[in-house]
Structure formats: structure tokens, C-alpha cells
C-alpha beads as a LAMMPS data file, in Angstrom:
LAMMPS data file: protein, C-alpha beads

112 atoms
111 bonds

1 atom types
1 bond types

-500.0 500.0 xlo xhi
-500.0 500.0 ylo yhi
-500.0 500.0 zlo zhi

Masses

1 110.0

Atoms # bond

1 1 1 -70.993 -75.163 29.831
2 1 1 -71.262 -78.772 28.774
3 1 1 -70.723 -81.023 25.736
4 1 1 -73.800 -82.202 24.167
5 1 1 -72.487 -85.875 24.068
6 1 1 -69.331 -87.743 25.115
7 1 1 -68.234 -87.350 21.545
8 1 1 -67.758 -83.656 21.900
9 1 1 -64.174 -82.929 22.733
10 1 1 -63.400 -79.756 24.375
11 1 1 -60.030 -80.609 25.459
12 1 1 -58.324 -79.225 22.377
13 1 1 -59.717 -75.761 22.383
14 1 1 -57.462 -72.724 22.159
15 1 1 -57.009 -71.808 25.893
16 1 1 -57.662 -68.107 25.373
17 1 1 -61.303 -69.080 24.315
18 1 1 -62.135 -70.442 27.843
19 1 1 -62.797 -67.086 29.697
20 1 1 -65.177 -65.881 26.896
21 1 1 -67.063 -69.081 26.832
22 1 1 -67.323 -69.269 30.627
23 1 1 -68.744 -65.693 30.657
24 1 1 -71.031 -66.702 27.571
25 1 1 -72.244 -69.666 29.693
26 1 1 -73.530 -67.207 32.398
27 1 1 -75.306 -65.020 29.778
28 1 1 -76.848 -68.006 27.951
29 1 1 -78.153 -69.395 31.404
30 1 1 -79.964 -66.098 31.885
31 1 1 -81.342 -65.698 28.291
32 1 1 -82.085 -69.299 27.371
33 1 1 -82.832 -70.629 30.876
34 1 1 -80.171 -73.495 30.504
35 1 1 -76.402 -73.819 30.322
36 1 1 -74.307 -73.254 27.138
37 1 1 -74.388 -76.661 25.430
38 1 1 -71.479 -77.209 22.951
39 1 1 -72.514 -79.587 20.092
40 1 1 -69.239 -79.697 18.403
41 1 1 -65.575 -78.582 18.860
42 1 1 -62.670 -80.104 17.265
43 1 1 -64.522 -83.287 16.710
44 1 1 -66.973 -84.066 13.907
45 1 1 -67.064 -83.141 10.267
46 1 1 -67.252 -79.494 9.196
47 1 1 -68.124 -77.890 5.871
48 1 1 -64.670 -76.497 5.035
49 1 1 -61.489 -78.485 5.297
50 1 1 -60.040 -75.267 6.796
51 1 1 -62.629 -74.960 9.445
52 1 1 -61.484 -73.238 12.717
53 1 1 -62.747 -76.310 14.369
54 1 1 -59.890 -78.568 13.357
55 1 1 -57.345 -76.358 14.916
56 1 1 -59.369 -76.028 18.204
57 1 1 -60.559 -72.446 17.366
58 1 1 -64.477 -72.900 17.162
59 1 1 -67.440 -74.428 18.720
60 1 1 -70.958 -74.833 17.883
61 1 1 -73.747 -74.137 20.332
62 1 1 -77.203 -75.524 20.779
63 1 1 -80.052 -73.217 19.839
64 1 1 -82.964 -75.116 21.107
65 1 1 -85.983 -73.735 23.086
66 1 1 -85.151 -76.038 25.964
67 1 1 -82.092 -78.109 26.599
68 1 1 -83.579 -81.256 25.420
69 1 1 -86.511 -80.272 23.306
70 1 1 -84.936 -80.660 19.794
71 1 1 -86.989 -77.578 18.853
72 1 1 -84.945 -74.641 17.382
73 1 1 -85.426 -71.230 18.501
74 1 1 -86.854 -69.470 15.325
75 1 1 -87.815 -65.985 13.844
76 1 1 -87.355 -62.772 15.693
77 1 1 -86.161 -64.644 18.854
78 1 1 -83.426 -66.358 17.186
79 1 1 -82.225 -62.963 15.327
80 1 1 -82.308 -61.291 18.836
81 1 1 -80.214 -64.170 20.377
82 1 1 -77.675 -64.072 17.611
83 1 1 -77.276 -60.408 18.052
84 1 1 -76.810 -60.489 21.679
85 1 1 -74.229 -63.274 21.478
86 1 1 -72.274 -61.364 18.732
87 1 1 -72.449 -58.017 20.757
88 1 1 -71.287 -59.974 24.043
89 1 1 -68.419 -61.878 22.546
90 1 1 -67.164 -58.733 20.654
91 1 1 -64.690 -58.379 17.796
92 1 1 -62.511 -61.324 18.519
93 1 1 -65.513 -63.681 17.582
94 1 1 -67.180 -64.727 14.450
95 1 1 -70.765 -65.756 15.347
96 1 1 -72.665 -67.451 12.470
97 1 1 -76.441 -68.197 12.661
98 1 1 -76.630 -71.646 11.062
99 1 1 -79.927 -73.624 10.523
100 1 1 -79.698 -75.623 13.679
101 1 1 -76.890 -73.987 15.804
102 1 1 -74.742 -70.944 16.142
103 1 1 -71.077 -71.367 15.115
104 1 1 -68.606 -69.530 17.339
105 1 1 -65.193 -68.962 15.868
106 1 1 -62.340 -67.312 17.991
107 1 1 -60.464 -65.125 15.680
108 1 1 -58.631 -62.416 17.591
109 1 1 -57.520 -59.327 15.747
110 1 1 -54.335 -57.444 16.457
111 1 1 -54.990 -54.039 17.580
112 1 1 -51.301 -52.895 18.031

Bonds

1 1 1 2
2 1 2 3
3 1 3 4
4 1 4 5
5 1 5 6
6 1 6 7
7 1 7 8
8 1 8 9
9 1 9 10
10 1 10 11
11 1 11 12
12 1 12 13
13 1 13 14
14 1 14 15
15 1 15 16
16 1 16 17
17 1 17 18
18 1 18 19
19 1 19 20
20 1 20 21
21 1 21 22
22 1 22 23
23 1 23 24
24 1 24 25
25 1 25 26
26 1 26 27
27 1 27 28
28 1 28 29
29 1 29 30
30 1 30 31
31 1 31 32
32 1 32 33
33 1 33 34
34 1 34 35
35 1 35 36
36 1 36 37
37 1 37 38
38 1 38 39
39 1 39 40
40 1 40 41
41 1 41 42
42 1 42 43
43 1 43 44
44 1 44 45
45 1 45 46
46 1 46 47
47 1 47 48
48 1 48 49
49 1 49 50
50 1 50 51
51 1 51 52
52 1 52 53
53 1 53 54
54 1 54 55
55 1 55 56
56 1 56 57
57 1 57 58
58 1 58 59
59 1 59 60
60 1 60 61
61 1 61 62
62 1 62 63
63 1 63 64
64 1 64 65
65 1 65 66
66 1 66 67
67 1 67 68
68 1 68 69
69 1 69 70
70 1 70 71
71 1 71 72
72 1 72 73
73 1 73 74
74 1 74 75
75 1 75 76
76 1 76 77
77 1 77 78
78 1 78 79
79 1 79 80
80 1 80 81
81 1 81 82
82 1 82 83
83 1 83 84
84 1 84 85
85 1 85 86
86 1 86 87
87 1 87 88
88 1 88 89
89 1 89 90
90 1 90 91
91 1 91 92
92 1 92 93
93 1 93 94
94 1 94 95
95 1 95 96
96 1 96 97
97 1 97 98
98 1 98 99
99 1 99 100
100 1 100 101
101 1 101 102
102 1 102 103
103 1 103 104
104 1 104 105
105 1 105 106
106 1 106 107
107 1 107 108
108 1 108 109
109 1 109 110
110 1 110 111
111 1 111 112
């Protein structure tokens, strides 16, 4: 797993996110053929002022055909990738298919 640029700050992420993201990195390498590339974490500007990004609880991941191609995975392949990542991360994560990335928010649910 690596940041897309030096501007992406992974240092403020909620520590409990790391094991899942490291495991996701392994899955992404198998499915996509390259490591998980984080395009945004706590840094950057996000749609909502209350975004999980601002408290270190979300990352955005690259969804390009190749790591530096700039060409998005499209159609059925994108839908299938989104579904696999949602299933892999499970109920503690919200995975949203955005136009040019996947948004991954860590939202653990207390199951008492």
C-alpha cells in the first residue's frame, strides 16, 4: 500500500484500520495487479464537512486499469471489483463507488 503522492497523509488514520487495509493491499495486488494506492486520507478536500476523512477514518483508493494509466476500470469489471472489496472488508466498512475512485470509510458496528 502506498500513497499516490507525497501530499497524501496516512499518519492520522485510525490505527484499527491498518490490519484491514494491509490485507486489502494483498487482495488488490491479486485482482488489479498492483498495490493498493491511496489517493486521499485525512488530507485534501472532501464533499461533506463531516467526512470520515477529517477524523482519520477514511481513505480513497485508485481504480485505474494500471497503476499509472489514468484510465478508470469501467462497467462490469468495476462493479465486480467494488463488490469484491465490499465483501472482503465486511460490515465494519462502507465502500462507495465514486466516479474516479473507491471511498473506504471505517465504521465499526458494536455487536455486543
